[in-house]
N, C-alpha and C positions, 0 to 999 in steps of 0.2 A: 756573144761574149761581151763582157764589160770590163772596162779598165778604170783605174783609180785616178781621180784628178784632185789636186790639193787646192782648196779655196780657203779664204780667211774664215769662212763659217765652219770649216771642218772637212771631213772626207765624204765624198759623194760618189755615186756611180756615174760613169760616163758611158754612153752607148758605144757599141763596137766600131761604128763608122767614124768615131771621133778621131781627130788627128793626134794620136799619141804614139810614143815609142814603146816597143815591147819591153816588159819589165824583166829584170834578171830573176832567176828562179828563187833566189833567197828573198827578194822583195815581194815576189808574187805570193809567197807563203804568208806574208803579213797583210795581204789585202783584207780589208774589213768591209763588211756590208754597211749600207747607210743606216743611220739611226732613224727608226720608224716611229712616228708619233701617231696615236689614235685620238681623234677628236669626236666626241659624242655630244650631240645637241640635246636640249631639253624639249619636252612636249608631253608631259604627263604620261598617261598609259601608253601613248604612242612610242615612248622611249623603250618599251619592252622589246621593240624590234631590234634594238642594239644586241640583245642576247643572241638572236639568229645570226647577226653579222659575226659576232665573236666565235660562234660555232664553226662557221665557214673558214675563218682565219686559222683556227686551230687545225681543222682538217687539212687545209692546204699548207700547213707548216710555215705560216707567215708570223714570225715573232714580232712582238710589240715591245718597244723599248720605253715608252712613256705614254701616259694617258692624261688627257685634259677633258673635263666634262662639265656640263651645266645641268642643274635640276635633275631630272630622271637620268640624263646622261651621266651626271656625276655619281649617282647611286650605282648604276650598272658598272660604270668604269671604276669606281672606288672599290667595289667588291672584287672585281677582276684584279685590280692592282694589289689588293691585300693578299693575293695568292690563290684565290678561288679559280677553278677552271670554268670554262663556258658551260660545261655540262652541269657542274655544281650550282652555278647561278641559275640555270634553267630549272633544275630540280627544286630549288628554293622558291622560285617565282611561281611555279605551277602548283605547289602544294599549299600556297597561302590562301586563306579565306579572305579575299580582299574586302568583303563587306565588314568583317570584324577588324581588319587592319585600320580602316578609317572610321570605325564606330566612335561616336561622341563620348562613350564611357565604356567601362569594362563590362563584361558579360553580366547580365542582371543577377545570375546565381551567385556572383562574387560580392554583391553589394551587402551592406548591413541592412537590417530590417527596416530602419527608419527610411532609408532611401527607396527600398522596394515598395513600402506601403504607399508612399506618395505617388507612385505611378498610377494608382487607381483613381486619383483625384485629378491630376494634370499630366500632360505629356511631358516626358523628360527631355524632349528634343529642343524645346525653346526655353532658354534661361537668360535673363538679363540681370544686371546689377543695379542697385539703387544706392544713392548716397547723398551727401550734402551738395555735390556738384551735379545731381540729376541722374538720369538713367544712362547706364553704360552697357553697350552691347559687347558680346564676345568678339575676340580679335579674328577668329576664323570660323567658317561654317562647318569645317571638318576637323576632327581631332587627328593629330599626328602621333598619339601615344603608341598605337600599335606598330606603326612604321618605325618609330624610334627603338622600340623593344627588339624588333627583328634586326635592325641595323646594328644594334649593340651586340646581339648574339653572334651575328655573322662576321663581325670585325674583331672579336675578342683575341684572335690569334695575332693581330697586328697592334695590340694595345701598347707594346713596348716601344713602338716607333713614334716618336714625337715629330720627327722630320719626315715628311712624305717622300723625300728622295731616298729614304732608307727602306721603304716598302719593297716587297718583291719586284714590283714594277713602279718606278717613280710616278707620282700622281699630283694633279692639281684639280681643285674644284673652284667654280666661279660663283660668287654670290653678289648681291647688290647692297651697298651701304645705304639704308633707307633714309638716312639723314643728309647725306651728301649727294646721293644719286649716282655715285661712281661705282665701277666694278671693283670688287675685292677678290683677289686671287688667294685662296686658302692653300697654303703649302706646308703647314705644320699644325700641331695641336692634337685635338681629339678627332680621330678619323670619323667615327660615327656621327659626332656633332657637326662636323664639316659637311658630310653628305646631307644631313637633315637641313642645315642652313641653306644649302644651295637650292633645295626644293621647298621654298616657302611662297607658294603662289598667292598673290594678294587676294584677300577676301575668302580664300579657301583654307590655307594653313596660316597659323599665327607666325609672325616673324620670330626669329631667335636672337637672343642677346649673347654675343660672344666677345669677351674682353672689352666690355663697355660699348660695343657697336651693335646696332639693331640691324640684323641681316635679313634680307628678303630674297626672293627668287632671282638667280643670276640671269635668267632669260630676259629680264627687263633691259639689260644693258649689253650682254654678250652671250647670246644663246648658242653660238657655235664658235668656241674659243680657239680659233686658228692661231691667233697671235700668241696665245698662252703656250701652245705646243711648240711654236717656233722659239719662244724665249727659253724653253726647257732644253733646246738643242736639237730638236727634230729636224732631219734633213729631207725626209719624205713623209708626207701626211696621208693617212687614210681618214677621210672625213665622212661621218654618217649624219646626215641632216634629216630629221623627222619632224621638223617644226609644223605646228598646226596651221593649215592654210586659212586665208580669210574666208569668213562666212558670207552667205548671200544676203540679199535685201530682206528676206523673210524673217531673219532673227533680229533685225534692228528695230522692232516695234516694242521691245521690252527693255527695262532697265538692265537686267542681267545680260541680255544679248548685246546691248551697246557697250557695256563694261568689258565683256569678253572680247568683243571686236577691237576695242581700244588697246587692250593688252596685246592682242595678236598683231595689230599694226605696228606697235612699238617693237615687238619681238622680230617681226619679219624685216623691218628696216635694218636692224643691226645684223641679222643673218646675212642679208645681201651684201652688206659692207664686208663681212668676214669672207664670204665666198669669193669676192673679187680679189682676195689676196692669194688665192690658190695658183699654183704654177702648173705647167703642162705635165710635170712628173708626179703631181699629187693625184690621188684617186678620190672621187666624190661618189658616195653611195647614198642614194635618195630613195628609200623604199616607198612603193606606191601603197598608200594606206587609205584609199578612198572608202568612205562609208564607216570608218572607224574614228572615234573621237578620243580626246585626251582623258575622258572619264571612263573609258571601256576597259577597266582593269580586269574584269572577269573574262575578257576575250584574249587572255595572254597567249594562248596557243596560236591564235591567228596572227598576232603581232610578230611572234618569234618566227613563224613560218615565212611571213612576208619579208621580214628582214633577211632571212637566209636566202630567199629566192633572189632578191636584188643583189646580194653579195655574190651569189653564184654567177649572175650576169656580168659581174666585173672581174671574175677570176683571171681571165686572160690579161687584163690590164695590170694584174698584180703578180704575174708569173716571175718577173725578175726579182721579186722580194722573197721568194721561197728559199728555204735552206734544206740541207740534207736531213735525213732522219736522225743521224747521229748528232748533228748540230742542234736540231730542234729538241731532241731528248735532253741534251745538256742545258739548253735554255730553260726548259721546263723544270729541270731539277734545281736550277739556280733560283727559281722564283716560287718553288713549292712552299706552301704554308708550313711554318715551323711552330709546332705547338709548345707553348711554355708550360711546364708542369705547375699545377696550382700549389700555392704555399699557404701556410696558416695565416689567417688575417690578424694583423696586429691591432686593428681598430675597425669599428663600424661607426660612421657618423653621418650627420645630415647637413646639407648646405643649401642655401638659396632662398629658403622660406623666411620671410620677415614676420608673418602673421601667426603661423601655427607653431606648435611645440611638439613635433613628431618624436623627439627624444623622450618625451614622457610616456610614449607608447612603444618604446623600443622592444619590450618583451613580447609584443604581438608579432614580431618578425621572426622568421626561421633562422636567418643569418645572424650569428653572434660572434664576437671576437674570440679568437682562439681556434675557430673552426677552419678547415680547409675550404676555400671558395668552392661553392656548388652553384652551377648555373641555374638549375631548376629552382633552388631556394631563392636565389636573387630575383628571378623573374616573378616568382610567387609574391615576394615581398613588395616589388614594384606594383603589382596588381593590388595588393592590400592598401598601399598608400594612395593609388589612383582611385580606388573605390570610395574613398572619403568624399570625393567631389570637390576638394579644396584646391586642386592644383591644375595649372595649365599644362605643365610637363612633369613627369616623374621618370627619372632615368637613374642609372647607376654607373659608376666608373671605378675600375681597379687602378689604384695608384701604387707605383713601385718606387721604393726609396733606392738611393745609390747603393745601399748595403744589400739590396735584394729582397727585403721584406715587402709585404703587400698589405694594403688596407682597402676597405670598400667604402665609397662615398655615395650616398643617395642624393642625387642632384634634383632639387625640387624648385618649381617656380609657381608662386601663388597666382591664382586667377586675378588678373588686373581689375575685373569687374566685381570682385567679391569685397568683403565677406557677407554682404547683404544681398540675397538673391530673391528675385521675383519671378514667379511663373504664373501663366494664365491658362485657363481652359474654359470650355463651354459644354453645357448639356442642352441638347435640343431634341425634341421628339414631336412627331405629328403623324396622324393616321387618317385613313379615308372615312372614319366615323366622326370627324370634326374635333377630335381631342388633340391638344398640343400643350407643351410645357417648354420653358426656357430658363436656364440658369447660367450666370456668369461666375466663374470661380477665380479667386486670386489666392496664391500661396506665397507667404514671405518666410524665408529662412535666414536667420542670423547665425553664422558659424563662429566658433572660437570666441565666446564671450569672455573666457578666462583661459589660463594656462592649462586647465584640465580638459578643454575642448567642449565646454558647455554650449548648448544651442537653444535658440528661441524660435519656435515655429508658430505662425499665425495663419489661420484659414478663414476666408470670407466667401460666402456664396450668396449671390443676390438673384432674385427671380421667383420662380414658382415654389421653390423649397428653400427659403433663406436659412443660413446657418452662420455661426460665428464661433471660432474656437482658438485657443491659445495653449501652448505647452512649453514648459521649461524642462530641459533635459540635461543632466550632468553625469558624465562618466565617473565612476569611482576608481580608486586605486586598487580595488579588490581584483585579484587575478587568481583564477582557479584552474585546475588541470583541464586539458582538452580544449583550450581556447575559450573558456568561459570567462567573461569579464562583467563586472557589476555596473549598475547605474541607478540613479534615482530620478523620478519625474513627477511633475505636478501639472495638472491640466484642468481646464474648465471649458465648457462648450454649451451652446444653446442652438437648437435647431427646430424648425417647424415645417410641417408638410401637411398636405390635404389628402385624406384618404376617402375612398368611396366604399361605404359599408353596405354589405349585402347580408342580411340574416340568412337568406337562402341563396347560395351562389347561382342557382338556376333561375332566380327571380329578379325583379327590378331593383334599382338602387333604393335603399331605405334611408340613407343619411349621408351627408358629407361631414367628415370629421376633421377639424383643425387640431392636429396633435402636435404639441410642443414638448420638448424635453430639455431640461437644464441639468448638467452633470458637473460634478467636481470630483477629481480623483487625485490620490496621492499614492505613488507606487514605488516599490523597489523591484529591481529585476536583474536579469543576466542576459547577455548576448551570447549565443552559442556559435562562435565563429561566424561564417556567412550563412548558416542554416536558418537562423531565426532568433526569437527572443521569448522569454518567459517573464511575466509580471505578476506581482502579488501586492495588493494594497487595499486602501479604504475607498469606498465609493458612496456618494450621496447624490441621488437623482430625484428631481421633482417633475411629475408628469401632469399634463393638463390636456384634456380633451374637450373642445368646444363642438357640440353636436348640432348641426343644422339639419333638421328633419326634412325629408322629402315627403311628397304626398303618398297616400296609401294606408294600408292597415297599421303598419308600424307607427306612423305618425299619429294616428288616432289613439293607439294604445298608450302613447307617451304624452298625451295632451295635458295630464295633470301632474306629471313628474318633471324634475329638473332636466336641464339639457347640458349640464357640465359635469365632467368627472375630473377630480383632482386626487392625487395620492403621491406619497413620498416613500422612497425606498432607501434604506441606509444599511450598510454592512461592509463585508469584505468581499473582494473579488479576486479571481485569478484568470489571467489571459495568456494563452500560448499561441504563437504563430510560427510555423515552419514553412518556408517558401523557397522552392527551387524551380519555379517556372522561368523559362527563358524570356518571356514577355508577359506583361500584365494582360494584354488583349491579343487575340489570335496567337496563343502560344503554340509552339511546335514540339516542345519536350519539357519534361519536368513534372513537378507535383507541388501541391500546397495543402496544408491542413491548418485550420484555425478553430480555436475553441475558447469560449468565454463563460465562466461560471461565477454566479453571484449568490451569496447567502446573507440574510440579515433580517431586518424588521421592516414592515410596511405599515403605513398609516393613511387611511382615507380621510379626506378633509372636506366634510360637508358636500358630498357628491354622491353619485350613484355607484361609485366603485365600492366593492365589497372585499373583505378579507383582511382586516387589521390583524397584525400579529406576524408570525414567521413567513418569510418569503424566500424562495430560491428559484433560480432559473438557469438554464443552460442553452447556449446557442453554439452550434458547431457546423462547419462546412468543410468540404474537401474537393480536390480536383486532381486528376491524373491524366497526363498527356503523353502520347508517343507518336512518332512519325516514321514513315518509310518513304524516303524521297519527298515528293511534294504532297504526300497524302498523310493526314493527321487524324488520329482517333482520340476522342476526349470522353472522359467519364467524370461525373460529379455528383455530389449529394449535399443535402442541407437538412438540419435538424433543429427544432426548437421545443424545449420542454419548460414548463413553469408550474409552480405551486404557490399558493398564497393569494396575493391580491388578484382580484378578478374584475378588471374594468368592464363596463358594459360593451365597449368596442374592444375586441380581443387584442392581445399583444402582437401576435404573429399573423402574417398574411402572405398568400401566394398569388401569383398573377404577374403578367408581364413577360418580356422576352426571355426565354429559357428558364422561367420560373412559373411553369404552366403557361406556355405560350398560347395566345388566343384569348385567355382571360385578361380582364383589365387588372391593373395593379391593385392588390389587396381584395380582389373579388372573392377569393376563398380565404376565410380567416377563422382563427380559433386559438385557444390557449396552448395547444400542442400542434406541431407541424413537422412534416417530413416530406422529402422529395428526392428522387434519384433522376439522373440525366445521362443520356448517352448521345454522342455527336460525332460527326465526321466533317472534315473540311479539306479542301484541296487548294493549293496555290495555283491560280490560273496564269498569271503573268507577273514578271518582275517589273519594278519601276524605280527610276532614279530618285523619286521624291517621296516614296512610301516604301513599306516593306513588301509591297506587292498587292495584288487583288486576290481575295479569297472567296470561294463559294463553299457554303456549308449547310448542314442540316442538323437538327436536334430533335430528340424525342424525350419528353419528361413525363414522369408518373409520380403523383403525390396527392396529399390531402391534408386536412386539419382535423383534430379530434378534441374532445372536451377534457378527457383525463389521460394522464400518462399511460395508464394500464390499457387504454384502448388503441395505443399507437399502432398503426399499420393494419388495423383490423377493418373488416368491411370493404366496401367498394373504394376504388381509387379513381382519381381524375387524371386525364391525360391532356397533353398539349404538344404541339410540334411546330417547327419553324423551318423555313428555307430562306437563306440570306446570301447577299453579296456584301462584302465588307473590305475595308482597307484601314491600315494604321497610319495616321498622318501626324503632322506636327501639332495639330490642334486636338488630337485624340482620335479614337476609332470612329469610323463612319460606316453605318449599316443601312442597307435597303433590304427589307424583309417582308415575307408573307408568313403570318402566323395563323394557327388554326386550332380551335378546340371544339369538341362536340356541342358545347352549350352556346358559344358565341358565333362560331362559323369563321370563315377566312377574313383576315384583316390585313391591309397593306400598311406598312410602317416605314418611316424614315427617321433616323435619329443619329445624333452625333454625341459622343461622350460615353460615359459609363451607362450600360443598359439598366 
């Protein structure tokens, strides 16, 4: 039995053996239970163990009167405080795809075609800003966009509560003021933003600006906020400490290891100070999470189970906190989420961005004034805004006026390292036959040159196949049904590469060709939502082949002729690209189709090229990918048709990895070309630094022909490959064995685009 003792701090339980007088029956009816505070510490993925503790508290009918949390503890505690049950929180945690939650950008299928196409040149993982003050790095290595989207959705029912004391369970989150270094207790405002602010791990997540303050992870100063719960009026505490323990000597040999250890030291020091404030009546639950790290979000089930197991071990210590079934049912009813019926939106506006003009593209959004708020539409609109690549944060808020009307505000934060972006990549290849190539690639993008969203893109490639290109791109005000939007673009480029020419693919090398192409284009086009784009415009190309003859019969036959081919092609062209691959390299689902048609006039200029007059050519390719678990099947095709100018060294060539594997690049060449490919790949292991390690194989069948009417007639050539590969921050990396009947097996290693 327990009796009631009155103290200045409030009402608390006293054990049965305490020296108290029996209470009159009337007074006994007024006996109140102690106010129970739940304290949840931070620790990244380890904080998912809090969900298991909540499940045990609910099963044991132990009511919680207030919650204080830090970082991941704030997120779990805040969702619980908003009215969600422990089971509902667990369901949400388990169904999340954590890889996508922390993805640096939206799914590739949702990007516009300009962003998708760049993936084939440089990896989208590494991006820095450049400006008059030098190079600027991103504020965090991981995006919080996915996390913010989920927090917003899960806290919508609590949007009417500005004061966190009015939530179904009073709540506090702890963050760090990064300018003063002091703890900041978040007790009112936007609940979703407060939860995100508390979890801003330095170097991982970018800090958040709230009411003029730059907020970082609360774990730096108060990872286990015992004092915060006391200040809320808690008389008994249930404290769950899942802080990350200090690492061993083996991690201190790297910069990242030392940085992580430094943060853990700071955190552990303030945790110990907090735990010293616990009393004998408080309950400390410390789940044993050996072998699990703060980054193991995909092991959520294990964290939840271990949290529940440790709470089970402390059940006897919490027996005096239990209440009857009727009392617990009443407590649950009082804190149940109350859904606010949606109302017509009085306005839709944008806030936060100083650089961009998203209001000029408001018609791209599904949410419009006058509509009833629709969660699916709002989340799709946030995805569209994030897909532009302009923002550090894309969020939305429902604002309610005192009169009861609602409006939707899209809360945007420009990337501090923009709007000039620089990306780098490399292409490197080598094989056991002594052949190698190397290219360094730089891509510069300048966003929002004007209020229409014009962009300027520059590309430089230095090395074995140098290239230089520039494009100006301007969206138009033209808006058509089904998400079609217009644009104009002007581009110029020059590139050069060395080709090995074989008149007979089964024979020796006849010549090395230095082929250069200079192009100027002026296009109008339309974007079709996130599916792709169509361009129509004028094209002017100048071609130059410098032919360096090798020894042999071909060299003797050319002794009295020139060794240069020059010709120009002018006319109109049309290009269509539809791309729904989930990744440019090692895709696991989706499809892509690309076609380019040109028609015009050609003119040979004092060279061995023939065919002055009409010219037309078509290049097309496609790919389809589907996966079952870790197993992926891929099919692809490539086609090239041409009429008109006939340079001595043909326009099209096959050879190289998955383009008749085993043949050297351009070993099989001709005016017409066709190839089909089938492949299989399996993900062997996951990795925290790449998308995983893949093993795959491919079989290709194709050839070249002299005239379009001969296409796919006669014998075909085959090639095959077996490879290990991974997608990294510098691009794809492959180790492959390729084989063809003509050349035989070849061992290759290459980085970048095959």
